[in-house]
N, C-alpha and C positions, 0 to 999 in steps of 0.2 A: 823425846820431848822438847828440847831447844826448837827442832825442826816443827814443830806443830805452834810454839808461841812466837816464831818469826812468822810462820803463812798468817796466824790471825793479825798478827802487826802490821803484817803489809796488806791486808784484806780490809783493816779497819783504814787504812789511807788511800785506798782507791774511793776514784768520785763516785760509782758507780753505787758500792755498797754502805756510803756514808750515812744515807737516811735510815735504813736497819739498823746503824749503830748507835743511832742520837740517842738512844734515851740511854745509852749507857755512858756516854760523853756527859750528857747531863746531871748523871748521878755522881760523874766522878770530880764535877766539877762542884754539886753541891757537898760533896765530904771534902773538898779541897778548902773552899768556904769556911767549912767550920774551923778548920785550924787554923786559917788565914789572919792575921792581925796587921792593921796599918792604921797609922795616925792619923785623929781626925783632921780633918780638910775642909773648913766652911769654904774657902775659895771654890771647890767642885764640888764639893757635897749638894750645893746651890744648883747645880747645871740642872737645865732641864734638856738639853742634847747636847752634845762635846762631839767635834770634830779632830782627831789626832792625827797633822799631817807627820810624815816622818814616822812611819809606825816602825819599821825595821821587824823584829817576830814579835811583837805585841809585848814587851816585857811589863808592861802596866797592867795588864789583864784583870790580874787578879784582886789590885787594888781597886781597879774601877767596877769591878762586878763586886766587891764588898761594899762599894758605895751605892750599888741600884744603878748606876749611870747607863743609858742607852749612849753607844760610842762606835762612829765611825770610823775606822783607820782608813789613810792612804799612805800607799807606800808605793816610792818611784820605782825600785829594782825589781823590774817583771821576776828575775831569778828567784827574789826572797818572799815574791809574795806565796807560793805554794806554803813554804811551810809558817807563812803567818795563817794563812786559812787552817792548816791544821792545828794551830797553836790554840785560835778560837772556838773548834771545836765545842760543844756544851755550853758557848755563853750564849743564849738565848738574845740578849740586848745588846751583842755587840757583833757587826760584821764589818767589812773592809773592801777595798778598790786600790785596783792599781792606776796611777795616775804619776806622772811628773807634774809638780804645780810652778806655775810663774805669773809675770803682768801680763801675758799676753799668748796668745797661741802661736805656736811655730810648728813647721809641718817635723823638724830635725833638729834638735837640740843638743849637745854635750855634755854627758852625763859623767862626772869622775867618779872611778870606783874606788874605795878605800882598800884596804889591808885588813883591817880587823874586822871581818866579816860582815861588811858595808854597812856598819853604824856612823860612818863619818863620812862617806861618799855623798857626792855636793853638783850640785851645777856650777863648782867655782873651784878653778885648783887649789893647793895650798898656800901660804904663806908665808906664816910665823907660827904656825902648829909646832915646829920642832922645839919650839920653844920648853913647851909642856910636854910633849909628845914624841920625844927622838924618834921612836922606834914607826911611826905615822907614816904610809908614803901610799901615793895613787900611783894605781897601774895601767889597767884597762882603763877604758871610757864606752859605754855606751852612745848611741845615738836612737836617742828616743823623741816622739811627740810632746809638746806640751801645751797646757791648759792653765787658764785660771782657776779657781777654786768654782767660782759658779760656774763654769761652762763643764767642769768635770763632775758636778753634782746633774747638772740636767741631762747629761749624756748617759748618766747612771738611771734617771728617772727620780731622785732624789729631790726634796724640797731644803733651801737656805733656810726657811721659816723655822725646819724641825729641829734648829740646832742654834743655842745661844752663847755657848764656851767653842776658843779657840786656841788649840794646842799647835804649836810650831818647833817641831827638830828638826830642822833643814839644813842645819849646817852653812849657815851664811845667807840662803835664799829666805828667810824673814822677810826683810824689807820687797822685795820681788812678789811674791803671794799676798802682802798686805795691800800691795800697789794695785793688784789683783781681783782686788773685791771693792765693787764702788759701792760707794756710802757704807764702810764696814760697819758704823754705829749703828745703824739700821736692824743690822740682825744679830751683832755680838756684844755680848754685856761683859764678858771678860775673856782676854787674853793674854796666855801664857807663852812666853818663848826665850830661847838662846838669845843671850846679848855677850858682847864682850867690847874691851877700851883698847884693843889693840887688833891688826888686821890676819886672824886665825888663816882666813881664805882670801884670795887674792880679790882688791875693787869692791870689799864687801862695805856697807854703811855700818857703823860702830853703834854704840850702846846713846849717847849722847844726840845722833841722827833718828834712830829708831825711835825714842822718846817724847823728841820733836812731834815727829811725824802724828801719833798718837796723839799728844797731848793737842794740836790741832784741830783733831776730831771729836774731843770732849772726854776724851780716857786721862786716868789718871793715874800713876804709880805704887803699886798697895806693897811692894816688894819685891828684892832683888836677893837672890843666895848666891854667893860663889860658891861652885864648883871645880874650880882647877885655877892657878895661879903661879904665874913666874915673877916674882918681884912685887912691882906695881902692877901688870898685864894679867887684868883679871877676866874670868868666862863666866857667867853667873844667868840663872833662870830668872827670869823679870815678870812680874806679875801686872795686870792692867784692868782696869776696873773705869766701864762708864760713868762717868760723874753723874747723878742726879741732876734733873734741868732745874 
């Protein structure tokens, strides 16, 4: 019996067999959603289409499905993407794309891999992260091509106009990705990103600079929630909404 269960699990994960198991995955997601609860979130619930950059393993997929959101996940590390795709099976409104994003295209760019299953991997090496996460280290690095968000979507045959909400969980590369989206206010009404008031990664802009960049483009802060701190050094999730004209 254990061998049969292992064989079925391997079969379900195989690419060629995936279409045959699609009804099973859809049923499983529907069953899981019945028992899944998430707090009401007007900021996200009003989204027409959401891009989440820095997907990792798609940890928020159940929350997004509960809100009935159409989601494009983007993950830089090609080694993580197979598990991400497996986690998204059965989520009919969620798809994923592998791409390293920044402010301009480059044929090869260093991408530093963190030792927490890649959750803190970044375009930038660590700086003062040890103050909050002393166990966090950067080991190897990958050389990956880099694209702007519009370039990545164009190559994938997707349209920027299908999305109005942007979430960036990219470990210090938030400003770089923002700068790679010309006239960002034409596309995104809502932006959520991680910011900090100290240098978690080397040479990255801090919250004040990111706030100013978005203020100049018509956005206003609607909330900042601290998720980690060392004294007055803080990391937070910040949310912005495009101000009414």
